[in-house]
C-alpha positions as a Markdown table, in Angstrom:
| # | Residue | x | y | z |
|---|---|---|---|---|
| 1 | Met | -11.1 | -114.0 | 62.1 |
| 2 | Thr | -8.1 | -114.9 | 64.3 |
| 3 | Val | -7.3 | -111.3 | 65.0 |
| 4 | Ile | -11.0 | -110.5 | 65.7 |
| 5 | Arg | -11.2 | -113.5 | 68.0 |
| 6 | Phe | -8.1 | -112.4 | 69.9 |
| 7 | Phe | -9.3 | -108.8 | 70.5 |
| 8 | Tyr | -12.7 | -110.2 | 71.7 |
| 9 | Arg | -11.0 | -112.6 | 74.1 |
| 10 | Phe | -8.5 | -110.1 | 75.3 |
| 11 | Phe | -10.9 | -107.3 | 76.1 |
| 12 | Thr | -13.5 | -109.7 | 77.6 |
| 13 | Ala | -10.8 | -110.9 | 79.9 |
| 14 | Phe | -9.8 | -107.4 | 80.7 |
| 15 | Val | -13.3 | -106.4 | 81.9 |
| 16 | Phe | -12.5 | -107.6 | 85.4 |
| 17 | Thr | -9.6 | -105.1 | 85.7 |
| 18 | Val | -11.9 | -102.1 | 85.1 |
| 19 | Tyr | -15.2 | -103.0 | 86.6 |
| 20 | Leu | -14.0 | -102.5 | 90.2 |
| 21 | His | -13.3 | -98.8 | 89.6 |
| 22 | Ser | -16.1 | -98.0 | 87.2 |
| 23 | Ala | -17.9 | -96.0 | 89.9 |
| 24 | Tyr | -14.7 | -94.1 | 90.8 |
| 25 | Ala | -12.8 | -91.3 | 89.2 |
| 26 | Leu | -9.2 | -92.1 | 88.3 |
| 27 | Asp | -6.5 | -90.7 | 90.5 |
| 28 | Trp | -4.0 | -91.0 | 87.7 |
| 29 | Ser | -3.5 | -92.7 | 84.4 |
| 30 | Ser | -0.7 | -93.2 | 81.8 |
| 31 | Thr | -0.9 | -94.6 | 78.3 |
| 32 | Glu | 2.1 | -95.4 | 76.1 |
| 33 | Leu | 2.7 | -96.4 | 72.5 |
| 34 | Gln | 6.1 | -98.1 | 71.9 |
| 35 | Tyr | 7.9 | -99.3 | 68.8 |
| 36 | Leu | 10.7 | -101.8 | 69.2 |
| 37 | His | 13.0 | -103.4 | 66.6 |
| 38 | Gly | 15.6 | -106.1 | 67.1 |
| 39 | Ser | 17.3 | -109.0 | 65.5 |
| 40 | Gly | 18.3 | -112.2 | 67.4 |
| 41 | Tyr | 15.0 | -113.5 | 68.6 |
| 42 | Arg | 15.0 | -117.3 | 69.0 |
| 43 | Met | 12.1 | -119.6 | 68.2 |
| 44 | Pro | 11.6 | -123.3 | 69.0 |
| 45 | Gly | 12.9 | -125.6 | 66.2 |
| 46 | Asn | 14.6 | -122.7 | 64.3 |
| 47 | Ala | 18.4 | -122.4 | 64.3 |
| 48 | Asp | 18.2 | -118.9 | 62.6 |
| 49 | Asp | 18.0 | -115.6 | 64.3 |
| 50 | Val | 14.6 | -113.9 | 63.8 |
| 51 | Ser | 14.1 | -110.1 | 63.1 |
| 52 | Arg | 11.0 | -108.4 | 64.4 |
| 53 | Ser | 9.2 | -105.1 | 64.8 |
| 54 | Ile | 7.0 | -104.9 | 67.9 |
| 55 | Phe | 4.3 | -102.3 | 68.5 |
| 56 | Thr | 3.1 | -102.1 | 72.1 |
| 57 | Val | 0.1 | -100.3 | 73.6 |
| 58 | Ser | 0.2 | -100.1 | 77.4 |
| 59 | His | -2.0 | -98.4 | 80.0 |
| 60 | Ala | -1.8 | -98.0 | 83.8 |
| 61 | Asp | -4.2 | -96.2 | 86.1 |
| 62 | Gly | -4.9 | -95.8 | 89.8 |
| 63 | Tyr | -8.2 | -95.3 | 91.5 |
| 64 | Ala | -9.7 | -95.3 | 95.0 |
| 65 | Leu | -9.2 | -99.0 | 95.7 |
| 66 | Gly | -6.0 | -99.8 | 93.8 |
| 67 | Arg | -4.6 | -99.8 | 90.3 |
| 68 | Asn | -4.8 | -101.5 | 86.9 |
| 69 | Phe | -2.3 | -102.3 | 84.2 |
| 70 | Phe | -2.5 | -103.9 | 80.7 |
| 71 | Phe | -0.4 | -104.1 | 77.5 |
| 72 | Met | -0.8 | -105.6 | 74.1 |
| 73 | Asp | 2.0 | -106.4 | 71.7 |
| 74 | Thr | 1.7 | -106.7 | 67.9 |
| 75 | Leu | 4.8 | -108.8 | 66.8 |
| 76 | Ile | 5.6 | -108.6 | 63.1 |
| 77 | Thr | 8.2 | -111.1 | 61.9 |
| 78 | Glu | 10.4 | -109.7 | 59.2 |
| 79 | Asp | 13.2 | -112.2 | 58.7 |
| 80 | Gly | 14.4 | -115.6 | 59.9 |
| 81 | Glu | 11.1 | -117.4 | 59.6 |
| 82 | Pro | 7.9 | -117.1 | 57.5 |
| 83 | Gly | 6.3 | -113.7 | 57.8 |
| 84 | Gln | 3.6 | -113.6 | 60.4 |
| 85 | Ile | 1.8 | -111.3 | 62.9 |
| 86 | Asn | 1.4 | -112.5 | 66.4 |
| 87 | Leu | -0.6 | -110.8 | 69.2 |
| 88 | Tyr | 0.1 | -111.0 | 72.9 |
| 89 | Gly | -1.4 | -109.2 | 75.8 |
| 90 | Glu | -1.5 | -109.1 | 79.6 |
| 91 | Ala | -3.9 | -107.5 | 82.0 |
| 92 | Tyr | -3.6 | -107.1 | 85.8 |
| 93 | Thr | -5.6 | -105.6 | 88.6 |
| 94 | Tyr | -4.4 | -104.8 | 92.1 |
| 95 | Leu | -6.4 | -104.1 | 95.3 |
| 96 | Ser | -4.5 | -102.1 | 97.8 |
| 97 | Phe | -4.7 | -103.2 | 101.4 |
| 98 | Ser | -4.1 | -99.7 | 102.6 |
| 99 | Lys | -6.8 | -98.2 | 100.4 |
| 100 | Val | -9.4 | -100.8 | 101.0 |
| 101 | Ser | -8.9 | -101.0 | 104.8 |
| 102 | Gly | -8.0 | -97.4 | 105.5 |
| 103 | Phe | -5.0 | -98.6 | 107.5 |
| 104 | Asp | -1.6 | -97.2 | 106.5 |
| 105 | Leu | 0.9 | -100.1 | 106.0 |
| 106 | Ser | 3.9 | -98.0 | 105.1 |
| 107 | Tyr | 6.9 | -98.5 | 107.4 |
| 108 | Gly | 10.5 | -98.1 | 106.4 |
| 109 | Ile | 10.9 | -99.4 | 102.8 |
| 110 | Leu | 7.5 | -101.0 | 102.9 |
| 111 | Lys | 4.9 | -99.0 | 101.1 |
| 112 | Asp | 1.8 | -101.2 | 100.6 |
| 113 | Val | 0.6 | -104.8 | 100.1 |
| 114 | Asn | -1.9 | -105.7 | 97.3 |
| 115 | Val | -4.1 | -108.6 | 96.2 |
| 116 | Ala | -3.2 | -109.2 | 92.5 |
| 117 | Ala | -4.9 | -111.1 | 89.7 |
| 118 | Gly | -4.2 | -111.2 | 85.9 |
| 119 | Val | -4.5 | -112.9 | 82.6 |
| 120 | Asn | -2.0 | -113.5 | 79.7 |
| 121 | Leu | -3.4 | -114.1 | 76.3 |
| 122 | Gly | -1.6 | -114.8 | 73.0 |
| 123 | Glu | -2.8 | -115.6 | 69.4 |
| 124 | Asn | -0.8 | -117.0 | 66.5 |
| 125 | Thr | -1.7 | -116.4 | 62.9 |
| 126 | Asp | -0.5 | -120.0 | 62.3 |
| 127 | Ser | -3.7 | -121.9 | 63.1 |
| 128 | Thr | -1.7 | -125.1 | 63.7 |
| 129 | Arg | -0.4 | -123.7 | 67.0 |
| 130 | Ser | -2.6 | -122.9 | 69.9 |
| 131 | Gly | -2.4 | -119.5 | 71.6 |
| 132 | Thr | -1.4 | -118.7 | 75.2 |
| 133 | Arg | -4.0 | -118.7 | 78.0 |
| 134 | Ile | -2.7 | -118.1 | 81.5 |
| 135 | Ile | -4.4 | -116.9 | 84.7 |
| 136 | Leu | -2.3 | -115.5 | 87.6 |
| 137 | Tyr | -3.2 | -114.6 | 91.2 |
| 138 | Gly | -1.5 | -113.8 | 94.4 |
| 139 | Ala | 0.0 | -110.7 | 96.0 |
| 140 | Ala | 2.2 | -107.7 | 95.2 |
| 141 | Val | 4.4 | -105.8 | 97.6 |
| 142 | Asp | 5.2 | -102.1 | 96.9 |
| 143 | Phe | 8.4 | -100.6 | 98.2 |
| 144 | Asn | 9.7 | -97.1 | 99.0 |
| 145 | Leu | 13.3 | -97.3 | 97.7 |
| 146 | Pro | 15.6 | -94.2 | 97.5 |
| 147 | Gly | 15.6 | -92.7 | 94.0 |
| 148 | Phe | 13.0 | -95.1 | 92.6 |
| 149 | Ser | 9.6 | -93.7 | 91.6 |
| 150 | Leu | 8.3 | -97.3 | 91.4 |
| 151 | Phe | 9.4 | -100.6 | 92.8 |
| 152 | Thr | 7.0 | -103.4 | 93.3 |
| 153 | Val | 7.3 | -107.2 | 93.4 |
| 154 | Asp | 4.5 | -109.6 | 92.4 |
| 155 | Phe | 4.3 | -113.1 | 93.9 |
| 156 | Leu | 1.9 | -115.0 | 91.7 |
| 157 | Arg | 0.4 | -118.5 | 91.1 |
| 158 | His | 1.0 | -119.1 | 87.4 |
| 159 | Lys | -1.7 | -121.4 | 85.9 |
| 160 | Pro | -1.8 | -122.1 | 82.1 |
| 161 | Leu | -5.2 | -122.9 | 80.7 |
| 162 | Glu | -3.8 | -123.3 | 77.2 |
| 163 | Pro | -1.7 | -125.4 | 76.3 |
| 164 | Ser | -3.8 | -127.4 | 78.7 |
| 165 | Val | -1.1 | -130.0 | 79.2 |
| 166 | Met | 1.0 | -127.6 | 81.2 |
| 167 | Gly | 0.9 | -127.8 | 85.0 |
| 168 | Gly | 0.7 | -124.9 | 87.4 |
| 169 | Ser | 3.8 | -123.0 | 88.6 |
| 170 | Trp | 4.8 | -119.8 | 90.3 |
| 171 | Gln | 6.0 | -116.4 | 89.1 |
| 172 | Ile | 7.9 | -113.6 | 90.8 |
| 173 | Thr | 8.0 | -110.3 | 89.0 |
| 174 | Pro | 9.9 | -107.2 | 90.2 |
| 175 | Val | 8.9 | -104.0 | 88.3 |
| 176 | Trp | 10.9 | -100.8 | 88.7 |
| 177 | Arg | 11.4 | -97.2 | 87.5 |
| 178 | Leu | 14.5 | -95.1 | 88.3 |
| 179 | Pro | 14.5 | -91.6 | 87.0 |
| 180 | Phe | 17.7 | -89.6 | 86.9 |
| 181 | Thr | 19.2 | -86.5 | 85.3 |
| 182 | Ile | 22.5 | -86.1 | 83.4 |
| 183 | Tyr | 23.6 | -82.6 | 82.2 |
| 184 | Gly | 20.0 | -81.4 | 82.4 |
| 185 | Met | 18.6 | -84.3 | 80.4 |
| 186 | Gln | 15.9 | -86.5 | 81.9 |
| 187 | Trp | 16.5 | -90.2 | 81.8 |
| 188 | Ser | 14.9 | -93.3 | 83.3 |
| 189 | Leu | 15.9 | -96.9 | 83.8 |
| 190 | Glu | 12.8 | -99.0 | 84.0 |
| 191 | Gly | 11.4 | -102.4 | 83.2 |
| 192 | Phe | 10.6 | -105.8 | 84.7 |
| 193 | Ala | 11.9 | -109.3 | 85.2 |
| 194 | Asp | 9.8 | -112.5 | 85.3 |
| 195 | Phe | 11.1 | -115.5 | 87.2 |
| 196 | Ile | 8.8 | -118.5 | 86.3 |
| 197 | Gly | 9.0 | -122.0 | 87.7 |
| 198 | Ala | 8.9 | -125.2 | 85.7 |
| 199 | Lys | 5.4 | -126.2 | 84.6 |
| 200 | Asp | 5.9 | -130.0 | 84.2 |
| 201 | His | 6.0 | -132.0 | 81.0 |
| 202 | Gly | 9.7 | -131.3 | 80.3 |
| 203 | Thr | 9.7 | -127.6 | 81.0 |
| 204 | Val | 12.3 | -125.9 | 83.2 |
| 205 | Arg | 12.5 | -122.6 | 85.1 |
| 206 | Gln | 12.7 | -119.5 | 82.9 |
| 207 | Thr | 13.8 | -115.9 | 83.3 |
| 208 | Leu | 12.7 | -113.0 | 81.1 |
| 209 | Ala | 14.1 | -109.5 | 81.7 |
| 210 | Gln | 13.4 | -106.4 | 79.7 |
| 211 | Pro | 15.1 | -103.3 | 81.2 |
| 212 | Gln | 14.8 | -100.1 | 79.2 |
| 213 | Leu | 17.0 | -97.0 | 79.2 |
| 214 | Arg | 14.9 | -94.0 | 78.1 |
| 215 | Leu | 15.8 | -90.4 | 77.2 |
| 216 | Asp | 13.1 | -87.8 | 77.4 |
| 217 | Leu | 13.6 | -86.4 | 73.9 |
| 218 | Gly | 10.6 | -84.1 | 74.1 |
| 219 | Gly | 12.2 | -82.4 | 77.2 |
| 220 | Ile | 15.1 | -81.2 | 75.0 |
| 221 | Trp | 12.6 | -79.1 | 73.0 |
| 222 | Asn | 10.5 | -78.0 | 76.0 |
| 223 | Tyr | 7.9 | -80.6 | 75.5 |
| 224 | Pro | 8.7 | -83.0 | 78.4 |
| 225 | Gly | 7.1 | -86.3 | 79.2 |
| 226 | Lys | 5.8 | -87.1 | 75.7 |
| 227 | Val | 8.4 | -88.5 | 73.3 |
| 228 | Tyr | 11.2 | -90.9 | 74.4 |
| 229 | Val | 14.0 | -92.7 | 72.6 |
| 230 | Gly | 16.3 | -95.4 | 74.0 |
| 231 | Ile | 17.1 | -99.0 | 74.1 |
| 232 | Glu | 15.6 | -102.1 | 75.6 |
| 233 | Tyr | 17.7 | -105.2 | 76.3 |
| 234 | Gln | 15.9 | -108.5 | 76.2 |
| 235 | Tyr | 17.3 | -111.5 | 78.1 |
| 236 | Trp | 15.3 | -114.7 | 78.1 |
| 237 | His | 16.8 | -117.8 | 79.6 |
| 238 | Asn | 15.1 | -121.1 | 78.8 |
| 239 | Lys | 12.4 | -119.3 | 76.7 |
| 240 | Tyr | 8.9 | -120.8 | 77.0 |
| 241 | Gly | 10.4 | -123.1 | 79.6 |
| 242 | Ile | 12.5 | -124.9 | 76.9 |
| 243 | Lys | 15.9 | -125.8 | 78.3 |
| 244 | Gly | 18.8 | -124.2 | 76.3 |
| 245 | Leu | 16.5 | -121.8 | 74.2 |
| 246 | Asn | 18.0 | -118.5 | 75.1 |
| 247 | Glu | 17.7 | -114.9 | 73.8 |
| 248 | Ser | 20.0 | -112.0 | 74.4 |
| 249 | Leu | 19.6 | -108.9 | 72.2 |
| 250 | Pro | 19.3 | -105.1 | 72.2 |
| 251 | Gln | 16.2 | -103.5 | 70.7 |
| 252 | Ala | 15.9 | -99.9 | 69.5 |
| 253 | Leu | 13.1 | -98.1 | 71.3 |
| 254 | Leu | 10.8 | -95.2 | 70.3 |
| 255 | Leu | 8.0 | -94.2 | 72.6 |
| 256 | Trp | 5.1 | -91.8 | 72.7 |
| 257 | Lys | 3.3 | -91.2 | 76.0 |
| 258 | Phe | -0.1 | -89.6 | 76.1 |
């Protein structure tokens, strides 16, 4: 029932990210299925490194008033602690000032300004631990930077609903995509970094960064833009806001885009 409950809560929370554009045709959309594997994850109260496989479904789309994004992780613990499956998802919607007002904001490196809102939801198979419930709201600034096909920075209020003892904080999240070509092969360097303030009750500031280096493997066989291989590097300083709980590890990456 835990998994069923999670899916219900996640997709109920995601409704607000799609209802705004239900009457509009999508300008563009992108969906990805990722598989990651790594060893060296750290968990509270566990001195051992943890090995995991992670399956991620992510989707992004744009429409007449803005864009939407969501992802859901299925995290399968394989070694270092009792086997379990954890679920975690995030969903965000962005309303473009330029699109809503009809006024072009682009000037120099500035591309657009957006109103942003989102939810973070997590579920543990261990019923003794509560899941994550966080709402976020604020603004996002899009930039036109040379070479980048995407560069945006979110400035968000970060408000945990569960655990309820946590106070509110702030979150700054740059997101980027930098495509490039080496000897005719298509690569991209993309990812995000979360900078999150302390949320009271003994927590400290935390930083999570997940840059990926992707090779368009399908392009080698004249089937570009579909299958990618690469590596993701995960760096998490003060994980969960716990001082001294740090992660630093590479993860093998296999990705299918459709």
